[in-house]
C-alpha positions as CSV (number, residue, x, y, z in Angstrom):
1,X,79.7,0.1,69.8
2,X,81.1,-3.1,68.3
3,X,83.0,-3.5,65.1
4,X,80.0,-5.3,63.6
5,X,77.7,-2.3,64.5
6,X,80.1,0.1,62.9
7,X,80.3,-2.1,59.7
8,X,76.5,-2.1,59.5
9,X,76.3,1.7,59.8
10,X,79.1,2.1,57.2
11,X,77.2,-0.1,54.8
12,X,73.9,1.8,55.4
13,X,75.7,5.1,54.7
14,X,77.2,3.7,51.6
15,X,73.9,2.5,50.3
16,X,72.3,5.9,51.0
17,X,75.0,7.7,49.2
18,X,74.8,5.2,46.3
19,X,71.1,6.0,45.9
20,X,71.8,9.8,46.0
21,X,74.6,9.5,43.4
22,X,72.4,7.4,41.1
23,X,69.5,9.8,41.2
24,X,71.6,12.8,40.7
25,X,73.5,11.4,37.7
26,X,72.6,12.9,34.3
27,X,74.5,10.1,32.6
28,X,73.2,6.8,31.2
29,X,71.9,4.1,33.5
30,X,75.0,2.0,33.1
31,X,77.5,4.7,34.1
32,X,75.2,6.0,36.8
33,X,74.9,2.5,38.3
34,X,78.7,2.0,38.2
35,X,79.3,5.3,40.0
36,X,76.6,4.4,42.6
37,X,78.2,1.0,43.1
38,X,81.5,2.6,43.9
39,X,79.8,4.5,46.7
40,X,79.0,1.4,48.7
41,X,82.6,0.5,49.7
42,X,84.2,3.9,49.0
43,X,81.5,6.5,50.0
44,X,83.8,8.7,52.2
45,X,86.0,9.3,49.2
46,X,83.8,8.8,46.1
47,X,80.5,10.4,47.2
48,X,81.7,14.0,47.6
49,X,83.5,13.8,44.2
50,X,80.5,12.3,42.4
51,X,77.9,14.5,43.9
52,X,79.9,17.7,43.4
53,X,80.6,16.8,39.8
54,X,77.0,16.2,39.1
55,X,75.9,19.5,40.6
56,X,78.5,21.3,38.5
57,X,77.4,19.9,35.1
58,X,73.9,21.5,34.6
59,X,75.1,24.9,35.7
60,X,76.4,27.9,33.7
61,X,79.9,26.8,33.1
62,X,81.2,26.5,36.7
63,X,84.9,26.1,35.6
64,X,84.7,29.4,33.7
65,X,82.9,31.1,36.6
66,X,85.7,29.9,38.9
67,X,88.3,31.3,36.5
68,X,86.5,34.7,36.5
69,X,86.4,34.6,40.3
70,X,90.1,33.9,40.4
71,X,90.8,36.9,38.1
72,X,88.6,39.1,40.3
73,X,90.3,38.0,43.6
74,X,93.8,38.3,42.2
75,X,93.1,41.7,40.7
76,X,91.8,43.1,44.0
77,X,94.8,41.7,45.9
78,X,97.1,43.1,43.3
79,X,95.5,46.6,43.5
80,X,95.9,46.5,47.3
81,X,99.5,45.4,47.0
82,X,100.6,48.3,44.8
83,X,98.4,51.0,46.3
84,X,100.5,54.0,47.4
85,X,103.6,52.6,45.7
86,X,105.4,53.3,42.4
87,X,103.5,50.4,40.9
88,X,100.1,52.0,41.3
89,X,100.1,53.4,37.8
90,X,100.5,49.9,36.4
91,X,97.4,48.5,38.1
92,X,95.0,51.1,39.3
93,X,91.5,50.4,40.5
94,X,90.1,51.8,37.3
95,X,92.3,49.4,35.2
96,X,91.3,46.5,37.4
97,X,87.7,47.4,37.0
98,X,88.1,47.4,33.2
99,X,89.7,44.0,33.2
100,X,87.0,42.6,35.5
101,X,84.3,43.9,33.1
102,X,85.9,42.3,30.1
103,X,86.3,39.0,31.9
104,X,82.7,39.2,33.0
105,X,81.6,39.7,29.4
106,X,83.7,36.7,28.3
107,X,82.4,34.5,31.1
108,X,78.8,35.5,30.3
109,X,79.3,34.6,26.6
110,X,80.8,31.3,27.5
111,X,77.9,30.5,29.7
112,X,75.4,31.4,27.0
113,X,77.2,29.3,24.4
114,X,77.5,26.4,26.9
115,X,73.7,26.5,27.6
116,X,72.9,26.8,23.9
117,X,75.0,23.7,23.1
118,X,73.2,21.7,25.7
119,X,70.0,22.0,23.8
120,X,68.8,19.2,21.6
121,X,69.0,21.2,18.3
122,X,72.8,21.7,18.9
123,X,73.7,18.0,19.5
124,X,76.9,17.4,17.5
125,X,76.5,13.6,17.6
126,X,72.9,13.8,16.3
127,X,74.0,16.2,13.5
128,X,76.8,13.9,12.5
129,X,74.4,10.9,12.5
130,X,72.1,12.9,10.2
131,X,74.9,13.5,7.8
132,X,75.8,9.8,7.8
133,X,72.1,8.9,7.3
134,X,71.7,11.1,4.2
135,X,75.0,9.8,2.8
136,X,73.8,6.2,3.1
137,X,70.4,7.0,1.6
138,X,71.4,8.8,-1.5
139,X,68.6,9.3,-4.0
140,X,67.0,12.3,-5.7
141,X,67.4,15.6,-3.8
142,X,70.0,14.1,-1.4
143,X,72.7,16.5,-2.6
144,X,71.0,19.6,-1.2
145,X,69.9,17.8,2.0
146,X,73.4,16.6,2.5
147,X,74.8,20.2,2.1
148,X,72.3,21.5,4.6
149,X,73.2,18.8,7.1
150,X,76.9,19.4,6.7
151,X,76.3,23.2,7.2
152,X,74.4,22.4,10.4
153,X,77.1,20.1,11.7
154,X,79.8,22.6,10.9
155,X,78.0,25.4,12.6
156,X,77.7,23.3,15.8
157,X,81.4,22.5,15.7
158,X,82.3,26.2,15.3
159,X,80.1,27.1,18.2
160,X,81.8,24.4,20.3
161,X,85.2,25.6,19.3
162,X,84.3,29.2,20.3
163,X,83.0,28.0,23.6
164,X,86.1,25.9,24.3
165,X,88.4,28.7,23.2
166,X,86.8,31.1,25.6
167,X,87.2,28.7,28.4
168,X,90.9,28.2,27.7
169,X,91.5,32.0,27.3
170,X,89.8,32.7,30.7
171,X,91.8,29.9,32.4
172,X,95.1,31.2,31.0
173,X,94.2,34.8,31.9
174,X,93.3,33.7,35.5
175,X,96.8,32.1,35.8
176,X,98.5,35.2,34.4
177,X,96.6,37.6,36.7
178,X,97.5,35.4,39.7
179,X,101.1,35.5,38.6
180,X,100.8,39.3,38.4
181,X,99.4,39.5,41.9
182,X,102.3,37.5,43.3
183,X,104.8,39.6,41.4
184,X,103.3,42.8,42.6
185,X,103.4,41.6,46.2
186,X,107.0,40.4,45.8
187,X,108.0,43.7,44.2
188,X,106.5,45.7,47.0
189,X,108.3,43.8,49.7
190,X,111.5,43.1,47.9
191,X,111.9,46.5,46.3
192,X,111.9,45.3,42.7
193,X,111.9,47.8,39.8
194,X,108.8,48.9,37.9
195,X,110.4,47.4,34.7
196,X,110.2,44.0,36.3
197,X,106.4,44.2,36.6
198,X,105.7,46.0,33.4
199,X,106.1,43.0,31.1
200,X,103.5,40.8,32.8
201,X,101.1,43.8,33.0
202,X,101.5,44.2,29.2
203,X,100.8,40.5,28.7
204,X,97.6,40.7,30.9
205,X,96.4,43.7,28.8
206,X,97.1,41.8,25.6
207,X,95.1,38.8,26.8
208,X,92.2,41.1,27.9
209,X,92.2,42.9,24.5
210,X,92.2,39.5,22.8
211,X,89.1,38.4,24.8
212,X,87.3,41.6,23.9
213,X,88.2,41.3,20.2
214,X,86.9,37.7,20.1
215,X,83.6,38.7,21.7
216,X,83.2,41.7,19.4
217,X,84.1,39.7,16.3
218,X,81.8,36.8,17.1
219,X,79.1,38.5,19.2
220,X,76.4,37.6,16.8
221,X,77.1,33.8,17.0
222,X,75.6,33.6,20.5
223,X,72.7,35.9,19.9
224,X,70.8,34.0,17.2
225,X,72.5,35.5,14.1
226,X,73.5,33.0,11.4
227,X,77.1,31.9,11.2
228,X,78.7,32.6,7.8
229,X,80.4,29.7,6.1
């Protein structure tokens, strides 16, 4: 096959990927077209990135699900590493199961909040635009309407803050549990003391209890109950 033939095939593949990226994009036409245009010359590099990113967006918080999976995997490896050793009391199977359950609860709440905030009635930009519209209009009765619009906007912002806080907490916990896993493995093979592992175990439990407290304190916010202001 000649260089020209290879070039034609490369171009055809680039055009095919460009069409796929454009159709899969949930963004505006301008950004979708730009992303598709990049696929024509750079499809081996750009197409996998663009298509994977597009698939991840509509789902139930894939980043948080990945963090929960990291916690689960690290916990199981950590339990295996300390089984039958003096560290077993620090991370038993029962303790790991409790941590997994709390992480699953947090991930589920994050996914629920994320799905909720994707609905039209929870669009922060639209709520802010409504506030600005009332402020510009003025007139009789605008004071009460403005207060209601501000309340709606503030509630959306609080929900977004809760969602983002959950995501950060799960990511940080995943990193911490992975560090615990490596420390347990190191302690087993290097003969480190139990005291050297106890500190990070305590930190893990503190983070887990923080997740649970946040869910219990704000549980009504993702189940349709009004947010107090």
